[in-house]
C-alpha positions as CSV (number, residue, x, y, z in Angstrom):
1,M,29.0,56.4,198.6
2,A,28.4,55.4,202.1
3,K,31.3,53.9,203.9
4,L,31.1,50.2,204.3
5,E,33.2,47.6,206.3
6,L,33.7,44.4,204.4
7,I,35.5,41.3,205.6
8,A,37.6,39.1,202.8
9,T,37.5,35.5,204.5
10,A,40.6,33.8,204.0
11,T,42.0,30.2,204.3
12,F,44.3,29.7,207.5
13,A,47.6,31.2,207.1
14,M,46.7,32.9,203.3
15,E,45.3,36.3,205.5
16,G,48.5,37.9,204.7
17,V,48.4,37.1,200.7
18,V,44.6,38.1,200.8
19,A,45.8,41.4,202.8
20,R,48.8,41.8,199.8
21,E,45.6,41.7,197.3
22,L,43.7,44.3,199.0
23,K,46.6,46.5,199.0
24,E,47.1,45.9,195.1
25,L,43.8,46.9,194.1
26,G,44.0,50.3,196.0
27,Y,42.4,49.7,199.8
28,T,44.4,50.5,202.9
29,D,43.4,50.6,206.5
30,L,43.4,46.7,206.8
31,T,42.8,44.9,210.1
32,V,44.1,40.7,209.2
33,A,42.7,38.6,211.8
34,N,42.0,34.9,211.9
35,N,41.0,33.7,208.5
36,Q,39.7,37.2,207.8
37,V,40.9,40.6,206.5
38,S,38.3,43.5,207.2
39,F,38.4,46.8,205.5
40,Q,37.0,50.1,205.2
41,A,35.0,50.6,201.7
42,D,31.8,51.5,199.4
43,E,29.8,50.1,197.2
44,R,31.8,49.6,194.1
45,A,34.0,47.7,196.3
46,I,31.9,45.0,197.2
47,A,31.6,44.2,192.6
48,H,35.4,45.1,192.5
49,C,36.4,43.0,195.0
50,N,34.5,39.7,194.1
51,L,35.7,39.7,190.3
52,W,39.0,40.6,191.2
53,L,40.1,39.0,194.6
54,R,42.1,35.7,193.6
55,V,42.9,34.0,196.8
56,A,40.3,34.8,199.5
57,D,36.8,32.6,200.2
58,R,34.6,34.9,200.7
59,L,33.0,38.8,200.6
60,K,31.3,39.6,203.5
61,L,29.4,43.0,204.3
62,V,29.3,43.6,207.8
63,I,26.0,45.3,209.1
64,G,26.9,45.8,212.6
65,R,28.7,43.9,215.8
66,F,27.7,44.0,219.6
67,P,28.5,41.9,222.7
68,A,25.5,39.1,223.3
69,T,25.8,37.4,226.2
70,T,22.2,36.7,226.1
71,F,19.2,35.8,223.7
72,E,17.8,39.1,224.7
73,E,20.7,41.5,224.5
74,L,21.2,38.9,220.4
75,F,17.9,39.8,219.4
76,A,17.7,43.4,220.9
77,G,21.2,43.9,219.1
78,T,19.7,42.5,215.9
79,K,16.8,44.4,215.9
80,S,18.5,47.8,216.3
81,L,20.7,47.2,213.4
82,P,19.5,49.1,209.7
83,W,19.0,45.9,207.7
84,E,16.3,48.2,205.6
85,A,19.5,49.8,203.9
86,W,20.0,46.6,202.1
87,L,17.0,43.9,202.4
88,P,14.0,45.2,200.9
89,A,10.6,43.9,201.4
90,K,10.8,40.9,199.4
91,A,14.3,40.4,200.2
92,C,15.1,36.0,201.1
93,F,17.3,36.2,203.8
94,P,18.3,33.1,205.5
95,V,20.4,32.6,208.3
96,Q,23.2,30.8,209.2
97,G,25.1,31.0,212.0
98,K,28.5,30.0,214.2
99,S,30.0,30.1,218.0
100,V,33.5,30.0,219.0
101,K,33.9,30.5,223.1
102,S,30.5,31.7,223.6
103,Q,28.2,31.6,226.5
104,L,25.4,31.8,223.5
105,F,27.0,28.0,222.0
106,S,23.4,27.3,220.5
107,V,23.8,28.2,216.8
108,S,20.2,26.8,215.8
109,D,18.6,29.0,218.5
110,C,20.7,31.9,217.7
111,Q,20.1,31.4,213.9
112,A,16.2,31.4,214.7
113,I,16.6,34.5,217.2
114,V,18.1,36.7,214.7
115,K,16.0,35.9,212.1
116,K,13.0,37.1,214.0
117,A,14.4,40.3,215.1
118,I,15.3,41.2,210.9
119,V,11.5,40.1,210.5
120,E,10.8,43.1,213.4
121,R,12.7,45.1,212.2
122,L,11.7,45.0,208.4
123,K,7.6,45.1,209.8
124,Q,8.3,48.8,211.7
125,K,10.3,50.0,208.5
126,Y,7.6,48.3,205.5
127,K,4.7,49.0,207.3
128,R,3.6,45.0,206.9
129,R,2.9,41.6,209.0
130,W,4.0,39.2,206.1
131,F,7.3,39.3,203.9
132,P,6.9,36.7,200.8
133,E,11.2,36.6,200.5
134,D,10.2,35.5,196.9
135,G,13.2,38.4,195.8
136,P,17.2,38.7,196.0
137,L,19.3,36.3,197.6
138,F,20.7,37.9,200.9
139,P,22.7,35.4,202.9
140,V,22.7,36.6,206.8
141,E,25.9,35.4,208.8
142,V,25.3,35.4,213.0
143,A,29.1,35.2,214.3
144,L,29.3,34.8,217.8
145,L,33.5,35.2,218.9
146,K,34.3,35.6,222.9
147,D,30.5,36.8,223.6
148,T,30.9,39.1,220.7
149,A,28.3,39.2,217.5
150,T,29.1,39.7,214.3
151,L,25.8,40.3,211.3
152,T,27.3,40.0,208.5
153,I,25.6,39.6,204.4
154,D,27.6,37.3,202.1
155,T,28.1,39.3,198.6
156,S,29.5,36.3,196.7
157,G,27.3,33.5,197.2
158,E,29.0,30.3,195.9
159,A,32.5,30.8,197.2
160,L,35.0,32.5,195.5
161,H,37.4,29.1,194.1
162,K,34.2,28.6,192.0
163,R,35.7,30.7,189.1
164,G,33.7,28.7,186.4
165,Y,35.8,26.7,184.5
166,R,36.5,24.0,186.7
167,Q,33.5,21.1,185.7
168,L,36.2,18.6,185.3
169,V,38.0,17.6,188.1
170,S,40.8,14.9,189.7
171,Q,39.9,13.0,192.7
172,A,41.5,15.1,194.9
173,P,41.2,18.7,193.8
174,L,43.4,21.8,194.7
175,R,40.7,24.5,195.4
176,E,41.1,27.5,192.5
177,T,41.9,29.8,195.7
178,M,44.5,27.7,197.1
179,A,46.2,27.2,194.2
180,A,46.4,31.1,193.5
181,G,47.8,31.7,196.8
182,L,50.5,29.2,196.2
183,I,51.4,31.0,193.7
184,A,51.3,34.1,195.5
185,L,53.4,32.8,198.2
186,S,56.6,31.9,195.6
187,F,58.6,33.9,193.6
188,W,56.8,32.5,190.2
189,K,56.7,35.9,187.6
190,P,54.8,35.4,184.3
191,D,58.4,36.1,182.2
192,R,59.8,32.6,184.4
193,P,58.9,29.4,183.1
194,F,56.4,27.7,185.0
195,L,56.1,23.6,185.8
196,D,53.4,21.8,187.6
197,P,54.5,17.8,187.2
198,F,51.4,16.4,188.6
199,C,48.8,19.0,187.5
200,G,46.0,16.7,187.7
201,S,43.1,18.5,186.1
202,G,45.2,21.8,185.9
203,T,44.1,23.9,188.6
204,L,47.5,25.3,189.2
205,P,48.8,25.8,185.2
206,I,45.0,27.3,184.8
207,E,45.5,30.0,187.7
208,A,49.0,31.0,186.4
209,A,48.0,31.7,183.2
210,L,45.1,33.7,184.6
211,I,47.8,35.7,186.7
212,A,50.3,36.4,183.7
213,R,47.1,37.2,181.5
214,N,45.6,39.5,184.0
215,I,42.3,37.8,183.7
216,A,39.8,39.2,186.5
217,P,39.2,35.7,187.9
218,G,35.7,36.2,189.1
219,L,35.3,37.4,184.9
220,K,33.2,34.4,184.1
221,R,30.8,34.1,187.0
222,T,27.8,36.0,188.4
223,F,27.7,36.8,192.4
224,T,24.8,37.2,195.1
225,A,25.2,40.9,195.0
226,E,24.8,41.4,191.1
227,Q,20.6,41.3,192.3
228,W,20.8,44.0,195.6
229,P,18.9,47.3,194.1
230,R,21.3,49.2,196.4
231,I,24.5,48.5,194.0
232,P,23.7,50.1,190.2
233,K,24.0,47.1,187.6
234,K,25.6,50.4,185.9
235,I,29.5,49.7,188.3
236,W,29.1,45.8,187.7
237,Q,28.7,46.6,184.2
238,D,31.7,48.9,184.1
239,L,33.8,46.7,185.8
240,R,33.9,43.9,183.8
241,E,34.6,46.3,180.9
242,E,37.4,47.4,183.1
243,A,38.4,44.0,183.4
244,Q,38.4,42.8,180.1
245,A,39.7,45.5,178.9
246,A,42.8,44.8,181.3
247,I,43.4,41.7,179.5
248,D,47.0,41.2,178.6
249,R,47.3,39.2,175.6
250,Q,50.9,40.3,174.8
251,Q,52.9,38.7,177.9
252,E,54.6,36.0,176.8
253,V,54.3,32.9,179.4
254,E,56.0,29.2,179.0
255,I,53.3,27.3,181.6
256,M,53.9,23.5,181.5
257,G,51.7,20.4,183.4
258,T,52.7,17.1,182.9
259,D,50.7,14.0,184.4
260,I,50.7,10.3,184.0
261,D,46.9,10.2,183.4
262,A,45.9,10.8,179.9
263,Q,42.3,11.1,181.0
264,I,42.8,13.8,183.8
265,L,45.1,15.5,181.2
266,K,41.7,15.9,178.6
267,A,39.9,17.3,181.7
268,A,42.4,19.9,182.1
269,R,42.2,21.0,178.7
270,Q,38.6,21.4,178.4
271,N,38.8,23.5,182.1
272,A,41.7,25.5,180.4
273,A,39.7,26.0,177.6
274,R,36.7,27.3,179.1
275,A,39.2,29.7,181.2
276,D,40.2,31.4,177.8
277,V,44.2,30.3,178.5
278,L,44.2,27.3,176.5
279,N,47.1,28.3,174.1
280,D,48.6,29.6,177.4
281,I,49.5,26.1,178.5
282,H,51.5,23.2,177.6
283,F,50.0,19.9,178.5
284,Q,51.7,16.6,178.1
285,Q,51.5,13.3,179.3
286,M,54.7,11.7,181.2
287,P,55.2,9.9,183.9
288,V,57.4,12.6,186.9
289,R,60.5,10.5,186.3
290,D,60.4,11.0,182.6
291,V,60.0,15.1,183.3
292,R,62.7,17.2,181.8
293,T,63.2,21.1,180.3
294,S,66.3,22.4,179.0
295,R,64.8,26.3,180.0
296,R,66.5,28.3,182.9
297,Y,65.2,30.2,185.9
298,G,62.2,28.5,186.1
299,V,59.2,27.5,189.0
300,V,58.0,24.5,189.7
301,I,54.8,25.0,192.1
302,T,53.1,21.3,192.8
303,N,50.5,19.3,194.8
304,P,51.6,15.7,194.6
305,P,49.5,12.7,195.7
306,Y,49.9,12.2,199.7
307,G,49.6,8.9,200.4
308,E,46.9,9.5,202.9
309,R,46.2,5.0,203.5
310,L,49.4,3.5,205.2
311,S,49.1,1.1,202.1
312,D,50.2,4.1,199.4
313,Q,52.8,5.3,201.4
314,K,55.8,3.0,200.0
315,A,54.7,4.0,196.8
316,V,54.3,7.7,197.7
317,F,57.9,7.6,199.1
318,Q,59.2,6.3,195.8
319,L,57.4,8.8,193.5
320,Y,58.7,11.8,196.2
321,E,62.3,10.3,195.0
322,E,61.5,10.1,191.5
323,L,60.5,14.1,191.7
324,A,63.6,14.9,193.3
325,A,65.8,12.7,190.5
326,A,64.0,14.4,187.6
327,L,64.4,17.9,189.4
328,E,67.8,17.8,189.7
329,P,69.1,18.5,186.9
330,L,67.4,22.0,187.4
331,D,70.0,24.1,189.5
332,T,68.6,27.0,188.3
333,W,64.9,26.5,189.3
334,S,62.7,27.1,192.2
335,V,60.7,24.3,193.4
336,Y,57.1,24.6,196.0
337,V,55.2,21.5,197.0
338,L,52.6,21.0,199.0
339,T,51.9,18.2,200.8
340,A,50.5,16.0,204.0
341,F,53.0,13.3,203.3
342,D,55.5,13.6,206.5
343,R,58.5,12.5,205.8
344,F,58.4,14.7,202.6
345,E,61.6,15.6,202.8
346,Q,63.4,12.7,203.5
347,A,62.4,11.0,200.0
348,F,63.2,14.4,198.4
349,G,66.7,14.2,199.9
350,R,67.1,17.7,201.2
351,R,65.7,20.2,204.0
352,A,63.7,23.6,202.7
353,D,64.9,26.4,203.0
354,R,61.7,27.1,204.3
355,R,58.2,25.2,205.5
356,R,54.8,26.8,205.9
357,K,51.5,25.3,207.8
358,L,48.9,25.4,205.3
359,Y,45.3,23.5,205.0
360,N,44.0,22.0,201.5
361,G,40.5,21.8,202.8
362,D,40.7,19.7,206.1
363,L,43.8,18.6,206.4
364,E,46.9,19.7,207.5
365,C,49.4,20.3,205.0
366,Q,53.0,21.8,204.9
367,Y,54.4,24.0,201.8
368,Y,58.2,23.2,201.0
369,Q,60.0,25.9,199.5
370,Y,63.6,25.7,198.1
371,Y,64.9,28.4,196.5
372,G,66.7,28.7,192.9
373,P,69.2,31.5,192.1
374,R,68.0,34.8,191.3
375,P,67.7,35.1,187.2
376,P,70.4,37.9,185.8
377,R,68.6,41.6,185.2
């Protein structure tokens, strides 16, 4: 198979986690940049990475890149690329775009020029003047950064956080990819207890259970590239069968999710059932002040309410004080809290061992990390 350049896109500050995932999947020669990790691979990797990447947002296929400071250069550069190697005559290829620090700043004009250039290229190769675009979808993107154009096709379709299990969500849901990233940034391992005392619709406990069971996060969904003629259906079929066989049902796990809202816990159980991990998670209704456990050397990972409105801040401060009081007896546990509340450490009563800036959607947050002692061997 031919060597391709692929890009796994990532949320800000999660690029290193995505690079680690790719290494664990067997890919090397990685280039890490802002919001992305690029690497060389073959057609099989398109299916493999879409099925297995937990933290990446999308997987894109690079068709080419070139300098472009004028519309003429953008048209000529796009037309010179081998689009016919991927796009059949019936391909549907909408074009999206973005421009950062580039002379070509009109995104709509760039999209139109790229579309026209691809059509002209396909006219030459397929010897036809009109394309119905009623076949497989190939979402094209033109990304202009500092006067360099990168042309890609999105292989994922819907973003990778859409695992397929979460039909019912809480009011401010945490994306599945972000939840998996928070877990990856912690010291949690499947043989240690896991607790989320603000579990909402269950995303963090469910992602922990998927990791513990080695369930491929993309196993229950489809991807745009599954319809591409160049990637044999057998590749997808074989990789899905391998992923099914790789599921570990023997590992003992202890994953707990609590929340004060009975209705949202009902949704959490339904989401967990769709993810096939309901039996691995103990959901329980209780306020955070009542959270108790006799287990030792566990890990708390949680995304509590932030109190974005000024009127909520007093209640949120009190909530974090209650969290601190509930967790105080758990002196062998590690604690990880993602919040945008800027007085979290004051309310929690101690400074974090480490803080990391992350974004939950568009909202800037801090990931507060408190390290407990290592469990005995």
